[in-house]
N, C-alpha and C positions, 0 to 999 in steps of 0.2 A: 816397252816391249811386253808382249803378253806372257803370262806364266805358262810354261809348257805343260805343267801338271794340270792346270785348268783346262787347256785345250784337249788333253788326253781324256779328261773326265767328260768333257762335252761330247767328244766323239763316242765315248762309251755309252752315253745316254742316247745319242742319235742312232747307235747301232741296233737299238731295239726295233727300229724299222716301223715306226708308226705310219710312215708315209709310203712304205713299199707296198705296191699293189701286185698281188699275184694273179695273173690272168692265165687261165688254162684254155686250151683249145685242142679237142680230140680230133684226130684225123685217122682215117683208115687208108692203108696202102694197097691191100690185095685181099680179095675174098675168095677162099678156096676151101674145098671139103677135105683136102689131104694135108698132111703135115709138110711144112716147108723144110727143105734140106739145107737152107742157107746157113752159113756160119760167119761170124759168131751169132749166137742166139740173142744176145742182148748188147745194146750199145747206148752210151750217153754222148750226145753230140751238142757242141756249141754251134748253133745255127747262125747267130749274128751277135755282134758286140758293138753297140753304137756309143762312141765316146761323147758325142755332142748331146744326144738325147739322154745319156746315162741309162741305157736300156740294154738288156741281154735276153736272148731267146735260147732256151735249152730244149732238147728233145730226148725222149727215151724211146728206143726202137727195140721191139721184142718180136721174136719168132717162136712159134710153137715147137714143142718137143714131143716125142713119142709118149703116149698114154696121158698127155696133159688134157684135162677137161676145162681148166681155168688158168688164165694168165693174169698176173698182177704186177704193177710197178709202183714204186714210191720215190718221190723226189726229195732230196735234202739240199738246201742251199748253204754253201760254205763261203767264208770270207777269210782273206789273209791281208793284214794291214802292216804298214811299215814298222819295222822293229819287232815284229812277231812272226816267227817262222811257222808256227803251228796254225793249221786251218781250224776255224771255229764255225760251229753251226749258227746259222742265222734263223731266227724265228720270223717267218713270213706267212701271211694269210694263205690258207689252202695248201701249204706245203706240209709234207710229213704224213699225208694220208695215203692209204693203199688205193690204187686206181685199178678197177677190174675191167679187163678187156671184154667187150661184148662177145657173146657166144658165136662160135663158128668162124671167127677171124683167125687166119693162120699167121698173118703179119699185122703189126699194129704200131702206129707212131702217135705219141702223145707229147704235146709241147707245152711249155710254161714260159711266160714272159715276166721278167722282173723289171720294174721301173724305179726311178728315183734312186739309183745306185749312188752311194756316197764315195767320192774320191778322197784321198788316193787309196786304192785297195784293189786286190785281185778277187775275182769271184769264179766259182765253179759249181757245177751240179753233180751230186753223187746220186745215182739211181740204183735202187735195189729192185731185183726182179725175183719172182717166184712162180713156179708152175705147180698146180695141184691136180690130183686125179679125181675121179668121180666121187670118191669117198671123202674128199677134202684134205687128203694127206699131201704134204709138200714133197714132191718127187725131185725137184731141182731148184736151186737158188743161185743167183749170181749178183755181182755188184760191179758197176761200171762208173767211171769218172770222166766227166767232160773235159775238154780243153779249157784253158783259163781265159776269162774276159778281164782284161786289164783296164782299169779306170784311172788314168793319171790325174795328178793334181794340176788343175789349170789356173790356179791363182798366181798372182805375181810373186816374185821373190827378190827382195832388195838386198844387195850385198855391197859393202864398201871395198872397192878394188884397191885404192891407195889413199893415203892421207900424208900431207907434207906441208912444210912452210917454205915459201919462196917469194922473193921480191916483196917482202912485207905483207904477205897474205897467207892465210890458211886455206889450203886447197884439198878437196876430196872428190874422188870419182866414184859415182854410184851407178851400179849396173842392175838392171832388172833381168834376172835369170829365167823368169817365167816365159814359157813358149807361146802362150795363148792370150794372156790377159795383161792389160795395161794397169799400172798403178796410178791411183788418183793422187790428189795433192798430198804432199808430205813435207816434213822438215828434215834438215840435216843439222845436227848439233855438234859443235866443236868444244872439246874439253882440253884445257891446257894445265898440265901439272895437277890434275884432279879437280880443277875448278872450271865450271861451265863458263865459256867465253861468249857464246852467242849462237844464234841459229840462222839458217838460210832456208827460205821457202822454195820448194820445187812444185811447179803447177801439175806435174804428172810425168810418167815415164812409160813409153811403149815397151812391149816385150822385146827382149834381146837387144836392148839399146842402153846407152850410158849417158850420164849427164854430169857436168862438173859444177860443184858448189864452191863458191869463193867467199871467204869472210876476211875483210881487212883486219890486220893486226899490227901492233906497233913493233914489238920485238919478240924473239923467241931464242933464248940462249941455247947454244949447242948442248945436246944431251937432255933437254927438257922433254918429258913425255907429253905427247899430244894424242888425242883420240877423236875420231869422227863417228857419230851414231846416226844411222838412217832411220827415219820414222820413230823418233823417241816417244811420241805421243800415241803410237799404235793406231794411226789413222787408216792404215792400209791392212787389209786382211791378207796375210801372206801365207805361202806354203810352208815357210820356215821362219820362225820368229827368233831363232837363236844365232843368226849370222849377220846381224845388222850393224856391227861395230868393228872397227879396226884401229889398232894402236901403232904408233911409231914414235920417233924422237926427232927433234929439230936438228 
């Protein structure tokens, strides 16, 4: 089984987002010479969240206010990963810069697309808005947060449902808790009283399905501890590497 600390370090390195591509597309909604009376003046919107493409589109929508000669908005991408309640800033290309709305637009929408999102994690956009007068003084500022784009872990997850000794055989039931991905070939190892007894090869396991592994054994005295370990050689990249074994007694 893989070391959970090593996996955490791997995710930490990947979160630097070398592969995330920030794509921006400026769109205008309405051109008018008078100030819009719409409310709220600023919004952050999650336009789409594609779990298969691992892509999210966020929008910042801003409306002019009285005496404003310039409107600006700035996007910040944030992530929340399993086991960490706090949202953290993600450094992504072209994010974090102030975007100036072209002159004379009373309403403006600016969108950013983020690709290659790493699961499992939640993502959101925080958009800061500011309005300046003709002298460059900030006369109003707001901050808005989009809805969350959830990217689930689609990898397989092998768990041992039960292990027992019956009719001269060691028997274990392995279940793939993953909802989208099948597990490739893996082994099931049986351990009796702390001593490895042997392994059974499984050709693969579809998501949300179970398989029974059987290993012939001579005897197992009552009260003898037995254990079954799924994927002891870490052949399957799983969503959870810490739930692959189960113990019982004969």
